MIGU-232000 format. One record per residue: x, y, z of N, C-alpha, C, CB in turn; chain; residue number from 0. Coordinates in nm, 2 decimals, padded with zeros to 4 digits, m for minus. Glycine has a CB too. Layout:
residues N
n.xx n.yy n.zz ca.xx ca.yy ca.zz c.xx c.yy c.zz cb.xx cb.yy cb.zz mol seq
X Y Z X Y Z X Y Z X Y Z A NUM
...
//
This chain:
residues 66
n.xx n.yy n.zz ca.xx ca.yy ca.zz c.xx c.yy c.zz cb.xx cb.yy cb.zz mol seq
02.41 02.31 m10.33 02.49 02.23 m10.43 02.51 02.09 m10.42 02.60 02.28 m10.44 A 0
02.61 02.14 m10.26 02.70 01.98 m10.20 02.52 01.88 m10.20 02.81 02.03 m09.94 A 1
02.39 01.91 m10.23 02.28 01.86 m10.16 02.24 01.80 m10.25 02.18 01.94 m10.09 A 2
02.26 01.81 m10.40 02.26 01.79 m10.59 02.24 01.69 m10.60 02.39 01.82 m10.69 A 3
02.46 01.74 m10.59 02.54 01.67 m10.62 02.47 01.45 m10.55 02.69 01.75 m10.54 A 4
02.51 01.47 m10.33 02.48 01.39 m10.28 02.33 01.30 m10.40 02.47 01.46 m10.14 A 5
02.29 01.35 m10.43 02.12 01.31 m10.46 02.17 01.27 m10.63 01.98 01.50 m10.44 A 6
02.26 01.27 m10.65 02.26 01.20 m10.78 02.40 01.15 m10.78 02.21 01.29 m10.91 A 7
02.47 01.13 m10.70 02.49 01.01 m10.64 02.51 00.94 m10.55 02.51 00.98 m10.66 A 8
02.39 00.92 m10.48 02.30 00.83 m10.46 02.22 00.69 m10.59 02.19 00.95 m10.40 A 9
02.18 00.81 m10.63 02.11 00.82 m10.81 02.20 00.64 m10.84 02.21 01.01 m10.95 A 10
02.33 00.71 m10.85 02.40 00.59 m11.02 02.54 00.52 m10.90 02.52 00.74 m11.23 A 11
02.55 00.51 m10.83 02.68 00.50 m10.72 02.55 00.34 m10.60 02.72 00.76 m10.58 A 12
02.63 00.23 m10.65 02.62 00.12 m10.58 02.52 00.13 m10.48 02.73 00.09 m10.53 A 13
02.52 00.06 m10.44 02.40 00.03 m10.28 02.52 00.04 m10.16 02.30 m00.19 m10.27 A 14
02.64 00.00 m10.18 02.77 m00.03 m10.09 02.83 00.10 m10.01 02.90 m00.08 m10.19 A 15
02.78 00.16 m10.18 02.90 00.27 m10.18 02.90 00.44 m10.05 02.88 00.33 m10.35 A 16
02.94 00.47 m09.98 03.02 00.55 m09.87 02.99 00.64 m09.97 03.17 00.53 m09.81 A 17
02.92 00.76 m09.93 02.94 00.94 m09.98 02.98 01.02 m09.85 02.77 01.02 m10.05 A 18
03.09 01.05 m09.95 03.18 01.11 m09.82 03.20 01.28 m09.85 03.38 01.02 m09.80 A 19
03.20 01.42 m09.76 03.20 01.51 m09.81 03.29 01.53 m09.71 03.08 01.58 m09.84 A 20
03.42 01.67 m09.75 03.51 01.75 m09.66 03.47 01.94 m09.65 03.67 01.71 m09.72 A 21
03.32 01.93 m09.60 03.30 02.02 m09.60 03.19 02.03 m09.41 03.24 02.04 m09.76 A 22
03.30 02.16 m09.35 03.31 02.16 m09.16 03.17 02.17 m09.22 03.40 02.31 m09.03 A 23
03.11 02.35 m09.19 02.97 02.41 m09.15 02.95 02.32 m09.12 02.88 02.47 m09.22 A 24
02.87 02.21 m09.22 02.70 02.16 m09.28 02.72 02.02 m09.20 02.68 02.13 m09.49 A 25
02.63 02.05 m09.13 02.63 01.96 m09.00 02.65 01.83 m09.13 02.46 01.97 m08.86 A 26
02.64 01.66 m09.06 02.65 01.58 m09.13 02.42 01.44 m09.16 02.82 01.51 m09.02 A 27
02.41 01.47 m09.05 02.23 01.44 m09.09 02.15 01.50 m09.15 02.15 01.43 m08.99 A 28
02.31 01.65 m09.25 02.21 01.78 m09.31 02.25 01.76 m09.47 02.26 01.97 m09.23 A 29
02.35 01.75 m09.45 02.38 01.62 m09.61 02.29 01.54 m09.62 02.50 01.50 m09.62 A 30
02.32 01.44 m09.51 02.25 01.29 m09.55 02.10 01.22 m09.55 02.31 01.20 m09.48 A 31
02.00 01.38 m09.50 01.87 01.39 m09.54 01.83 01.39 m09.67 01.83 01.50 m09.50 A 32
01.93 01.39 m09.80 01.80 01.47 m09.88 01.86 01.31 m09.95 01.80 01.68 m09.98 A 33
01.96 01.23 m09.91 01.95 01.05 m09.99 01.88 00.96 m09.94 02.08 00.96 m10.01 A 34
01.86 00.89 m09.98 01.79 00.76 m09.97 01.82 00.62 m09.90 01.77 00.73 m10.08 A 35
01.94 00.66 m09.84 02.01 00.66 m09.75 02.15 00.71 m09.68 02.00 00.60 m09.75 A 36
02.08 00.76 m09.56 02.13 00.83 m09.49 02.27 00.79 m09.38 02.02 00.87 m09.45 A 37
02.32 00.65 m09.41 02.38 00.52 m09.31 02.52 00.57 m09.41 02.29 00.32 m09.33 A 38
02.49 00.63 m09.50 02.58 00.56 m09.56 02.64 00.69 m09.58 02.55 00.46 m09.68 A 39
02.68 00.85 m09.54 02.71 01.01 m09.57 02.77 00.95 m09.46 02.60 01.16 m09.59 A 40
02.90 01.04 m09.46 02.93 01.11 m09.38 03.06 01.20 m09.34 02.91 01.03 m09.31 A 41
03.13 01.25 m09.28 03.18 01.35 m09.28 03.29 01.38 m09.27 03.14 01.39 m09.24 A 42
03.41 01.42 m09.27 03.58 01.41 m09.30 03.54 01.65 m09.23 03.66 01.34 m09.59 A 43
03.70 01.60 m09.14 03.70 01.71 m09.13 03.83 01.73 m09.06 03.59 01.76 m09.08 A 44
03.91 01.81 m09.15 04.10 01.79 m09.12 04.18 01.92 m09.02 04.19 01.80 m09.31 A 45
04.25 01.86 m08.91 04.30 01.89 m08.83 04.42 02.03 m08.89 04.35 01.77 m08.77 A 46
04.39 02.15 m08.90 04.55 02.23 m08.93 04.58 02.27 m08.84 04.57 02.34 m09.03 A 47
04.72 02.31 m08.87 04.76 02.31 m09.00 04.76 02.12 m09.08 04.94 02.39 m08.99 A 48
04.79 02.01 m09.14 04.79 01.91 m09.14 04.94 01.83 m09.20 04.67 01.90 m09.19 A 49
05.04 01.93 m09.23 05.20 01.91 m09.20 05.21 01.92 m09.03 05.32 02.04 m09.28 A 50
05.10 01.95 m08.98 05.24 01.95 m08.84 05.12 01.87 m08.77 05.32 02.16 m08.73 A 51
04.99 01.87 m08.81 04.84 01.79 m08.73 04.83 01.62 m08.83 04.63 01.93 m08.77 A 52
04.92 01.53 m08.83 04.82 01.48 m08.94 04.71 01.37 m08.96 04.89 01.46 m09.01 A 53
04.61 01.43 m08.93 04.49 01.36 m08.82 04.37 01.45 m08.94 04.49 01.43 m08.58 A 54
04.23 01.37 m08.93 04.03 01.36 m08.98 04.02 01.35 m08.91 03.93 01.28 m09.06 A 55
03.92 01.36 m08.93 03.76 01.40 m08.81 03.67 01.28 m08.85 03.65 01.58 m08.85 A 56
03.60 01.20 m08.83 03.52 01.16 m08.91 03.40 01.13 m08.79 03.58 01.03 m09.00 A 57
03.29 01.19 m08.94 03.17 01.21 m08.85 03.05 01.21 m08.89 03.16 01.31 m08.78 A 58
02.98 01.05 m08.92 02.87 00.98 m08.98 02.71 01.06 m08.90 02.90 00.79 m08.95 A 59
02.65 01.09 m09.00 02.47 01.17 m08.94 02.42 01.07 m08.79 02.29 01.11 m09.11 A 60
02.33 01.16 m08.77 02.28 01.03 m08.68 02.19 00.96 m08.66 02.27 01.03 m08.60 A 61
02.13 00.87 m08.60 02.10 00.68 m08.63 02.01 00.67 m08.71 02.06 00.58 m08.50 A 62
01.93 00.69 m08.79 01.79 00.66 m08.79 01.66 00.65 m08.72 01.78 00.59 m08.82 A 63
01.57 00.72 m08.68 01.52 00.69 m08.57 01.40 00.60 m08.65 01.49 00.82 m08.47 A 64
01.36 00.47 m08.53 01.25 00.39 m08.59 01.15 00.41 m08.50 01.27 00.24 m08.62 A 65
//
């Protein structure tokens, strides 16, 4: 389902838009691979409990191979 949502966002959002998900178990590269602009997709992971650890990890997918 996340892939379908990212594909739809990829279709309707401006080129400058960044798609972000807070889905911890999914790899950023997997989510990015369903879009036309994988360099604009990232995953955030929040540390728990948030009231003690107000941190978020931001992870982007692998660099596209040339």
